[in-house]
C-alpha positions, 0 to 999 in steps of 0.5 A: 922449432926446438922449443916447440918440440921440447914443449910438447915432449915436456907437456906429455912427460909431466902429465904422464908422470903426474897422472900415471907414475907411482912415484907421484902416487904419494902426492896424489893420495895427499891431494885426494885427502886435503882437495875437494873431489872436483878439484882432485879430478885434475890429478887423474885426468890427462886433459886437465892436468895436460892444460896446467902442464902446458901453462907451466911448460909454456911459461918455463920454455916459450913466453909469459905473454898471457894470451901465449900461456893460455894457448900453451895450455890448450896445446898441452891438453890436446897433446896430452890427451892424445898421448893418454889415449895412445898409451891406453891403446898400447897397454890394451894391445899388450894385454888383449889380442886385438887381431890384425887391424886392416 
C-alpha cells in the first residue's frame, strides 16, 4: 500500500516540477528550441507529462513488467491531470473571489 501512495505522490510531484516549476524553466526553454512543437507540448501538459512520469515512477517503485508500466503511465496521467486541475482551481480561488460554493 505504501508503494502505491509513493507512486501517486511521486507522479504528481514529478509532473508538477517539470510542467510548472521555475527551476525547470531553463530546461523547458532548451527543449522548446531543440524539439519539434508537437513533441515539446509534452512539457506543458499535465496529462502528457503525467503519463511519462507514471512510467518512470512505475519502473522505479513498482515493476518492470511492460503491462504494469503502461498501466502506471495511464494512472500517472489521470492523477497528474486531476492534480493540475485542482492546483489551477486553488490558484483561481486565491486570485478571484468566487463567492460561496453551495
